C-alpha positions as CSV (number, residue, x, y, z in Angstrom):
1,M,-139.9,-14.6,-17.6
2,L,-136.5,-16.1,-17.9
3,Y,-133.7,-15.3,-15.3
4,F,-130.0,-15.8,-16.0
5,K,-127.5,-16.2,-13.2
6,K,-124.4,-14.2,-13.8
7,N,-121.3,-16.2,-13.3
8,T,-118.6,-13.7,-12.2
9,Q,-115.0,-14.7,-11.3
10,G,-112.3,-12.5,-9.9
11,F,-110.1,-11.5,-6.9
12,T,-111.2,-9.9,-3.8
13,L,-109.0,-7.1,-2.3
14,I,-107.7,-9.4,0.4
15,E,-106.6,-12.0,-2.1
16,A,-104.8,-9.3,-4.2
17,L,-103.0,-8.0,-1.2
18,I,-101.9,-11.6,-0.2
19,A,-100.6,-12.2,-3.8
20,L,-98.7,-8.9,-3.8
21,T,-97.1,-9.7,-0.5
22,V,-96.0,-13.2,-1.6
23,T,-94.6,-11.8,-4.9
24,S,-92.7,-9.0,-3.1
25,L,-91.2,-11.4,-0.6
26,G,-90.0,-13.6,-3.4
27,A,-88.5,-10.7,-5.3
28,L,-86.7,-9.5,-2.2
29,A,-85.3,-13.0,-1.6
30,L,-84.1,-13.2,-5.2
31,A,-82.5,-9.8,-5.0
32,S,-80.8,-10.7,-1.7
33,F,-79.5,-13.9,-3.3
34,Q,-78.2,-12.1,-6.3
35,T,-76.5,-9.5,-4.1
36,E,-74.9,-12.2,-2.0
37,L,-73.8,-14.1,-5.1
38,T,-72.2,-11.0,-6.6
39,K,-70.5,-10.2,-3.3
40,T,-69.2,-13.8,-3.0
41,G,-67.9,-13.8,-6.6
42,G,-66.1,-10.4,-6.0
43,L,-64.6,-11.7,-2.8
44,N,-63.3,-14.8,-4.5
45,K,-61.8,-12.8,-7.3
46,T,-60.1,-10.4,-4.8
47,R,-58.9,-13.3,-2.7
48,S,-57.3,-14.9,-5.8
49,E,-55.6,-11.7,-6.6
50,A,-54.3,-11.4,-3.0
51,L,-53.0,-15.0,-3.3
52,V,-51.1,-14.1,-6.5
53,L,-49.5,-11.2,-4.7
54,A,-48.4,-13.4,-1.8
55,E,-47.0,-16.1,-4.0
56,A,-45.1,-13.4,-6.1
57,K,-43.4,-12.1,-2.9
58,L,-42.4,-15.5,-1.7
59,A,-40.9,-16.2,-5.2
60,T,-38.6,-13.2,-4.8
61,F,-37.2,-14.7,-1.6
62,K,-36.9,-18.2,-3.1
63,N,-34.9,-16.9,-6.1
64,I,-32.3,-14.9,-4.2
65,T,-28.9,-15.7,-5.7
66,D,-26.7,-13.6,-3.5
67,K,-25.5,-14.7,0.0
68,T,-25.3,-11.1,1.3
69,A,-28.9,-10.4,0.2
70,Y,-30.0,-13.7,1.9
71,D,-28.3,-12.8,5.2
72,G,-29.9,-9.3,5.0
73,L,-33.5,-10.4,4.7
74,E,-35.8,-8.5,7.1
75,N,-39.4,-7.7,7.7
76,G,-41.2,-5.4,5.3
77,L,-44.5,-4.0,4.1
78,D,-45.8,-2.5,0.9
79,T,-49.1,-1.5,-0.7
80,E,-50.4,-2.9,-4.0
81,N,-53.3,-1.6,-6.1
82,G,-55.5,-4.4,-7.3
83,T,-58.6,-4.7,-9.5
84,N,-61.2,-4.6,-6.7
85,A,-59.2,-3.5,-3.7
86,T,-56.0,-1.9,-2.4
87,F,-53.9,-4.6,-0.7
88,T,-51.5,-4.4,2.2
89,R,-48.7,-6.9,1.8
90,E,-46.6,-7.6,4.9
91,W,-43.8,-10.1,5.4
92,T,-41.9,-11.3,8.4
93,V,-38.5,-13.1,8.4
94,D,-37.6,-15.3,11.5
95,D,-35.1,-18.0,12.3
96,Y,-36.6,-21.4,11.6
97,P,-38.2,-22.2,15.0
98,I,-37.3,-25.9,15.0
99,D,-33.7,-25.0,15.2
100,P,-33.3,-21.3,16.4
101,D,-29.5,-21.6,16.5
102,D,-29.3,-22.5,12.8
103,T,-29.2,-19.1,11.1
104,K,-29.0,-20.7,7.6
105,R,-32.7,-21.5,7.7
106,K,-35.3,-18.8,7.7
107,Q,-39.1,-18.9,8.1
108,I,-40.8,-16.3,5.9
109,E,-44.5,-15.5,6.2
110,V,-46.3,-13.3,3.8
111,T,-49.8,-11.8,4.6
112,V,-51.9,-9.9,2.1
113,S,-54.9,-8.1,3.6
114,W,-57.6,-5.8,2.3
115,P,-60.7,-4.0,3.7
116,V,-64.2,-5.5,3.3
117,G,-66.7,-3.1,4.8
118,A,-65.8,-2.6,8.4
119,S,-63.8,-5.8,8.6
120,T,-60.5,-7.0,7.0
121,E,-59.9,-10.1,4.9
122,K,-56.5,-11.7,4.5
123,V,-54.5,-14.6,3.0
124,T,-51.2,-15.9,4.5
125,L,-48.5,-18.1,2.9
126,M,-45.4,-19.4,4.7
127,T,-42.2,-21.1,3.5
128,V,-38.8,-22.1,5.0
129,L,-35.6,-21.1,3.1
130,T,-32.2,-22.8,3.5
131,W,-28.9,-21.4,2.3
132,T,-26.4,-24.1,1.4
133,N,-23.0,-23.6,2.9
134,I,-20.5,-24.9,0.3
135,G,-17.7,-25.3,2.8
136,N,-19.7,-27.9,4.8
137,S,-20.2,-30.0,1.7
138,I,-16.7,-30.2,0.4
139,L,-15.7,-33.4,2.3
140,D,-18.9,-35.2,1.1
141,A,-18.2,-34.0,-2.5
142,I,-14.6,-35.4,-2.4
143,A,-15.8,-38.7,-1.0
144,G,-18.5,-39.0,-3.6
145,A,-16.3,-38.2,-6.5
146,N,-14.6,-41.6,-6.4
147,Q,-17.7,-43.7,-5.8
148,A,-19.2,-45.8,-8.5
149,T,-22.6,-44.3,-7.8
150,P,-23.3,-40.5,-8.0
151,L,-23.7,-38.4,-4.9
152,Q,-27.2,-38.3,-3.6
153,S,-27.0,-34.6,-2.6
154,P,-23.8,-33.1,-3.9
155,S,-22.8,-29.6,-3.1
156,P,-23.9,-27.1,-5.8
157,N,-20.2,-26.3,-6.2
158,N,-19.1,-29.9,-6.0
159,N,-15.6,-28.7,-5.0
160,S,-15.1,-27.5,-8.6
161,S,-13.8,-24.0,-7.9
162,I,-12.9,-21.1,-5.6
163,L,-13.4,-17.4,-6.1
164,D,-10.5,-15.0,-6.2
165,S,-6.9,-16.0,-5.3
166,D,-4.0,-14.8,-3.3
167,L,-1.8,-15.1,-6.4
168,T,-1.5,-12.5,-9.2
169,I,-1.3,-13.4,-12.8
170,S,2.4,-12.4,-12.9
171,E,3.1,-15.1,-10.4
172,A,0.7,-17.7,-11.8
173,P,0.6,-18.0,-15.6
174,K,1.5,-21.3,-17.3
175,D,0.4,-20.4,-20.8
176,D,-0.7,-17.3,-22.8
177,P,-4.2,-16.0,-21.8
178,T,-7.0,-16.4,-24.3
179,E,-9.8,-13.8,-24.2
180,T,-13.2,-15.4,-23.5
181,E,-15.1,-13.0,-25.8
182,P,-13.8,-10.2,-28.0
183,D,-13.3,-7.0,-26.0
184,S,-14.7,-8.6,-22.8
185,G,-11.6,-7.9,-20.7
186,L,-11.8,-11.5,-19.3
187,F,-9.2,-14.1,-20.1
188,K,-8.7,-17.8,-19.6
189,T,-5.4,-19.3,-18.8
190,K,-3.7,-21.7,-16.3
191,D,-2.0,-21.2,-13.0
192,V,1.4,-22.8,-12.0
193,E,-0.4,-25.9,-10.7
194,G,-2.2,-26.4,-14.0
195,N,-5.7,-25.3,-12.9
196,T,-7.8,-23.3,-15.4
197,I,-8.3,-19.8,-14.2
198,L,-10.4,-16.7,-15.2
199,I,-8.5,-13.4,-15.0
200,D,-9.3,-9.8,-15.8
201,V,-7.2,-7.1,-17.6
202,T,-5.6,-6.0,-14.3
203,D,-4.2,-9.6,-13.7
204,N,-6.6,-10.5,-10.9
205,I,-7.6,-14.1,-10.7
206,L,-11.4,-14.1,-10.5
207,L,-12.1,-17.9,-10.6
208,T,-10.0,-21.0,-10.2
209,C,-11.3,-24.3,-11.7
210,F,-9.9,-27.5,-10.3
211,G,-11.6,-29.7,-12.9
212,N,-9.7,-28.0,-15.8
213,T,-13.0,-26.7,-17.4
214,L,-14.4,-23.2,-17.5
215,L,-18.0,-23.1,-18.5
216,E,-19.7,-20.0,-19.8
217,I,-23.4,-19.3,-19.5
218,K,-24.3,-16.3,-21.6
219,G,-27.2,-14.4,-23.1
220,T,-28.8,-11.0,-23.3
221,V,-31.0,-9.2,-20.9
222,Y,-33.9,-7.3,-22.6
223,T,-36.4,-4.9,-21.0
224,T,-39.5,-3.0,-21.9
225,T,-39.7,-1.1,-18.6
226,A,-39.3,2.6,-18.1
227,N,-36.6,1.8,-15.6
228,K,-34.4,0.4,-18.4
229,L,-31.4,-1.7,-17.1
230,D,-29.8,1.0,-14.9
231,D,-30.1,-0.9,-11.6
232,I,-30.1,-4.5,-13.0
233,D,-27.2,-6.9,-12.4
234,V,-26.7,-10.6,-13.2
235,A,-25.6,-13.0,-10.5
236,V,-24.7,-16.6,-10.1
237,S,-25.8,-18.5,-7.0
238,Q,-22.5,-19.7,-5.7
239,Y,-18.8,-19.9,-6.7
240,G,-19.1,-18.3,-10.1
241,Y,-18.4,-14.9,-11.7
242,C,-20.7,-12.8,-13.9
243,A,-19.9,-9.9,-16.2
244,F,-22.7,-7.5,-17.1
245,N,-22.2,-3.8,-18.1
246,S,-25.6,-2.4,-19.1
247,G,-24.5,1.3,-19.3
248,T,-27.2,3.9,-18.8
249,Q,-30.8,3.9,-20.1
250,Q,-30.2,0.8,-22.2
251,I,-33.0,-1.6,-23.1
252,S,-30.7,-4.6,-23.9
253,A,-27.2,-5.7,-22.9
254,P,-25.2,-9.0,-23.1
255,Y,-24.0,-10.9,-20.0
256,S,-21.6,-13.8,-19.3
257,C,-21.4,-15.9,-16.2
258,F,-18.6,-18.4,-15.6
259,V,-18.6,-21.5,-13.5
260,C,-16.5,-24.6,-13.4
261,G,-17.0,-28.2,-14.8
262,N,-14.9,-31.3,-14.6
263,D,-13.1,-33.1,-17.4
264,N,-10.9,-35.2,-15.2
265,I,-13.5,-37.8,-14.3
266,E,-11.1,-40.7,-14.9
267,N,-8.4,-39.3,-12.6
268,P,-8.7,-40.9,-9.1
269,D,-6.8,-38.0,-7.6
270,N,-9.3,-35.4,-8.9
271,P,-11.4,-34.2,-6.0
272,V,-14.1,-32.6,-8.1
273,G,-17.6,-34.2,-8.0
274,P,-19.5,-35.3,-11.1
275,G,-20.0,-32.5,-13.5
276,G,-18.8,-29.7,-11.3
277,W,-21.1,-26.8,-10.7
278,R,-24.9,-26.7,-10.7
279,G,-27.1,-23.8,-9.5
280,K,-28.9,-20.7,-10.6
281,V,-28.2,-17.6,-12.8
282,G,-30.6,-14.7,-12.2
283,L,-31.2,-11.0,-12.1
284,T,-30.9,-8.7,-9.1
285,G,-31.9,-5.1,-8.6
286,L,-35.5,-5.5,-9.8
287,E,-38.1,-3.0,-8.6
288,D,-40.7,-5.1,-6.7
289,S,-42.8,-2.3,-5.1
290,G,-44.6,0.8,-6.0
291,G,-45.6,1.9,-9.5
292,G,-42.4,0.8,-11.2
293,R,-42.6,-2.9,-10.3
294,E,-40.8,-5.2,-12.7
295,K,-41.3,-8.9,-13.6
296,V,-38.9,-11.3,-15.3
297,C,-40.4,-13.4,-18.2
298,Q,-39.1,-16.8,-19.0
299,S,-40.4,-19.3,-21.5
300,E,-43.1,-20.7,-19.2
301,H,-44.4,-17.1,-18.5
302,I,-44.7,-16.3,-22.2
303,N,-46.8,-19.4,-22.7
304,D,-48.9,-19.2,-19.5
305,I,-49.7,-15.9,-17.7
306,N,-50.3,-17.8,-14.5
307,S,-46.9,-19.5,-14.2
308,E,-45.1,-19.0,-11.0
309,P,-42.7,-15.9,-11.1
310,S,-39.0,-16.6,-11.2
311,T,-36.1,-14.2,-11.3
312,A,-33.5,-16.9,-11.8
313,R,-32.8,-19.8,-14.1
314,E,-31.8,-23.2,-12.6
315,Y,-29.2,-25.5,-14.2
316,T,-28.6,-29.1,-13.2
317,T,-27.9,-32.6,-14.4
318,L,-30.3,-35.4,-13.3
319,R,-29.2,-39.0,-13.4
320,D,-31.8,-41.7,-13.5
321,N,-30.2,-44.9,-12.1
322,N,-33.0,-47.5,-12.2
323,G,-35.6,-45.1,-10.9
324,T,-33.3,-43.3,-8.3
325,I,-32.9,-39.7,-9.4
326,T,-29.7,-37.8,-8.3
327,S,-28.3,-34.4,-9.1
328,E,-24.9,-33.6,-10.6
329,G,-23.1,-30.7,-12.2
330,I,-24.0,-29.4,-15.7
331,N,-20.6,-29.8,-17.4
332,T,-22.1,-27.8,-20.3
333,P,-21.7,-24.2,-21.5
334,Y,-25.0,-22.6,-22.5
335,A,-25.6,-19.8,-25.0
336,C,-28.5,-17.5,-25.7
337,Q,-29.8,-17.7,-22.1
338,N,-31.9,-14.5,-22.5
339,F,-34.0,-12.8,-19.9
340,L,-36.9,-10.3,-20.5
341,I,-37.9,-7.7,-17.9
342,I,-41.4,-6.1,-18.2
343,D,-43.6,-3.8,-16.2
344,Q,-45.8,-5.6,-13.7
345,T,-49.4,-4.4,-13.0
346,G,-51.1,-6.6,-10.5
347,N,-51.4,-10.1,-11.8
348,Q,-52.1,-8.9,-15.4
349,S,-48.6,-8.8,-16.7
350,N,-48.6,-10.2,-20.2
351,C,-45.2,-11.7,-21.0
352,A,-46.5,-13.0,-24.4
353,T,-47.5,-9.5,-25.6
354,E,-44.2,-7.8,-24.4
355,Y,-42.2,-10.7,-25.8
356,A,-43.8,-10.0,-29.2
357,N,-43.1,-6.3,-28.9
358,T,-39.5,-7.0,-28.0
359,Q,-39.1,-9.3,-31.0
360,A,-40.5,-6.5,-33.2
361,L,-37.7,-4.2,-32.0
362,Y,-35.1,-6.6,-33.4
363,P,-36.4,-7.8,-36.8
364,N,-33.1,-9.2,-37.9
365,E,-32.6,-11.3,-34.7
366,T,-34.4,-14.4,-33.4
367,I,-35.0,-13.8,-29.8
368,I,-35.8,-17.0,-27.8
369,I,-36.4,-16.9,-24.0
370,A,-35.2,-20.2,-22.4
371,N,-37.0,-22.3,-19.8
372,K,-36.5,-21.4,-16.1
373,K,-35.2,-24.9,-15.5
374,I,-32.4,-26.2,-17.8
375,T,-31.8,-29.9,-17.2
376,R,-29.3,-32.3,-18.7
377,T,-30.2,-36.0,-18.2
378,L,-28.0,-39.1,-17.8
379,T,-28.9,-42.7,-17.3
380,D,-27.4,-45.4,-15.2
381,T,-23.5,-45.3,-15.3
382,E,-23.2,-42.9,-18.3
383,D,-20.2,-40.6,-17.8
384,N,-20.9,-36.9,-17.0
385,T,-18.5,-35.7,-19.7
386,V,-18.0,-32.1,-20.8
387,L,-20.3,-31.2,-23.7
388,A,-19.9,-28.6,-26.4
389,A,-21.8,-25.3,-26.0
390,N,-25.6,-25.9,-25.9
391,N,-27.2,-23.6,-28.5
392,D,-30.8,-24.8,-28.3
393,A,-32.0,-21.4,-27.4
394,C,-30.2,-19.6,-30.2
395,G,-32.9,-20.1,-32.9
396,N,-30.7,-22.3,-35.1
397,A,-31.8,-25.6,-33.6
398,L,-31.8,-28.7,-35.9
399,Y,-35.0,-30.1,-34.4
400,N,-38.2,-28.2,-33.9
401,Y,-41.3,-30.4,-33.2
402,T,-44.2,-31.0,-30.8
403,V,-44.9,-34.0,-28.6
404,S,-48.4,-34.6,-27.4
405,G,-50.4,-37.3,-25.6
406,E,-53.2,-38.1,-23.2
407,I,-53.0,-37.9,-19.4
408,S,-55.5,-40.4,-17.9
409,G,-56.2,-42.1,-14.6
410,N,-57.6,-40.9,-11.3
411,H,-55.3,-37.9,-10.9
412,T,-55.2,-36.3,-14.4
413,N,-55.5,-32.7,-13.0
414,K,-52.5,-33.2,-10.7
415,V,-50.0,-34.3,-13.4
416,T,-47.3,-32.0,-14.9
417,I,-45.2,-32.8,-18.0
418,T,-41.8,-31.2,-18.3
419,I,-38.9,-31.6,-20.9
420,N,-35.2,-31.3,-20.5
421,R,-34.7,-29.3,-23.8
422,N,-35.6,-25.8,-24.7
423,G,-39.3,-25.3,-25.1
424,S,-42.3,-25.8,-22.9
425,C,-45.2,-28.1,-22.1
426,D,-48.8,-26.9,-21.7
427,D,-52.4,-28.1,-21.9
428,H,-53.4,-29.2,-25.4
429,P,-55.0,-26.3,-27.2
430,T,-58.0,-28.3,-28.3
431,L,-58.2,-31.6,-26.4
432,S,-59.0,-31.9,-22.7
433,N,-56.8,-34.1,-20.5
434,Y,-54.1,-33.9,-23.2
435,Y,-50.8,-32.1,-23.1
436,Q,-48.5,-30.6,-25.8
437,C,-44.8,-29.9,-25.6
438,T,-42.9,-27.7,-28.0
439,V,-39.2,-28.8,-28.4
440,T,-36.4,-26.7,-29.9
441,S,-33.1,-28.5,-29.7
442,N,-29.8,-29.4,-31.4
443,E,-29.7,-32.7,-29.5
444,T,-31.3,-35.8,-31.0
445,D,-33.0,-36.8,-27.7
446,V,-35.5,-35.2,-25.4
447,T,-36.7,-36.5,-22.1
448,L,-40.3,-36.1,-21.0
449,T,-40.9,-36.4,-17.2
450,A,-44.4,-36.7,-15.7
451,T,-44.8,-35.7,-12.0
452,T,-47.8,-35.6,-9.8
453,T,-48.7,-33.7,-6.6
454,Q,-51.0,-36.6,-5.5
455,N,-49.6,-38.4,-2.5
456,N,-48.8,-42.1,-3.1
457,A,-49.9,-41.9,-6.8
458,T,-48.0,-43.8,-9.5
459,I,-47.4,-42.8,-13.1
460,T,-46.8,-45.1,-16.0
461,S,-46.5,-44.6,-19.7
462,N,-47.7,-46.5,-22.7
463,L,-44.3,-46.8,-24.3
464,D,-41.7,-49.6,-24.3
465,S,-39.0,-49.3,-26.9
466,F,-40.8,-49.0,-30.2
467,V,-40.6,-46.8,-33.3
468,G,-43.4,-44.6,-34.5
469,N,-44.2,-41.1,-35.8
470,G,-40.6,-40.5,-36.8
471,A,-39.2,-41.1,-33.3
472,I,-37.7,-43.9,-31.2
473,Y,-39.0,-44.2,-27.7
474,T,-36.8,-45.9,-25.1
475,G,-37.2,-47.1,-21.6
476,A,-39.7,-49.3,-19.8
477,P,-43.0,-47.8,-18.7
478,T,-42.0,-45.2,-16.1
479,D,-42.6,-41.6,-15.3
480,T,-39.6,-40.7,-17.6
481,I,-39.5,-41.3,-21.4
482,V,-36.6,-40.6,-23.7
483,I,-37.4,-39.8,-27.4
484,Q,-34.7,-40.1,-30.0
485,H,-36.0,-37.7,-32.7
486,N,-35.7,-38.2,-36.4
487,S,-37.5,-35.8,-38.8
488,A,-41.2,-35.7,-37.9
489,D,-42.9,-32.3,-37.1
490,S,-45.1,-33.9,-34.5
491,I,-44.9,-36.9,-32.2
492,E,-48.3,-38.1,-30.9
493,N,-49.7,-40.6,-28.4
494,V,-47.0,-40.4,-25.8
495,N,-49.5,-41.1,-23.0
496,F,-49.2,-41.2,-19.2
497,I,-51.5,-42.8,-16.6
498,S,-51.7,-41.5,-13.0
499,D,-53.3,-43.9,-10.5
């Protein structure tokens, strides 16, 4: 008889229980990890949103253009509804502690907090603000006006003007007044001393220009908000006059701001500093809390939703004297300096969408929103002469083109490219570590400037006075390149290296 041994394989009950226990522990660990990962991701997103809210509040303080508003800054608190949380935003205003007797400087701290379970998370940002006292700078401005080299830190007014006057037009006129704009009610004339003055229909002197030049910065304020333009006003930072009459429930209205330049640069007795006025023109009266919050869009915000908010536009002339950069007055009128106000919802405000909607409302107009920094550039000892009105932002520019190039070296992610003409510079749409600038200008030259936030880093370019791609590049390798434009639609390979 044959016997067969049955070979049976399997698991005992104990082995099955052990396997089940191990599997369960692994699943629990994986679930716990996934939960923690989700929690961390949500917290990071919420923290980023809180940071945006803190930065936005600081920006409103930085862009104040009115001295009375600056002096009246005080502590405050508001509540903002975010994507994942309800935020409490609190700010404190104190005299700068290093010099408590100096009331011109203020330390502002903004804290945004939100609940996380039984605890509270928060982010805090701090800045120090300084208000420039024009009167304290007049003597320096007068001394610097007659020097061969420009003033290192001129007063924003540069001794170019005063507001108001004790005289009336009946006592002061030297020639017949000329209206600045049809039906504006503002007129330009001269006083008995030969200074150019701005007056109104009631013969009040609004602005006196010692440099014989009245500069007009004008444009239109557009809005897509439910608040319309009822509470909005336009203001100039210092020693200028703005006219803006928006009426009631209007969605657009023109404005004009007047400042003073200087066309007496060859006169040794002229006390006005180079170029006269420099400073900011911006909007006041914006709603910055509750459900009706408003945001000002400028060119950078239309092209990049994450650009730092700004309610004002800054005007200055930069002189590059063998690598030493100094600031001077603008000596240039600017037209079509438009602003766009939109509703703000958290950090999701889309300037590009609302800009397109605004353009659709005015099909017969070309609406361009200018940069938040308008810069004129001079080199070496070039005279800061008065220029004709700059119409780069009016849509009828002679030159429309792009400039692109590579940013290489050890600090590529910390380099920013800017231009001194209307347009903007952004990351290249298809190439990594490349940039692309869109230029719209009536001037034949544009200056590209590369800056870095990396300490002790240097930036050089690949250009040194050669012709290519329809443009002429000038200047030795440096962080500033001037391009004399011809007729090309695009200028490529303007490269910068940061090491």
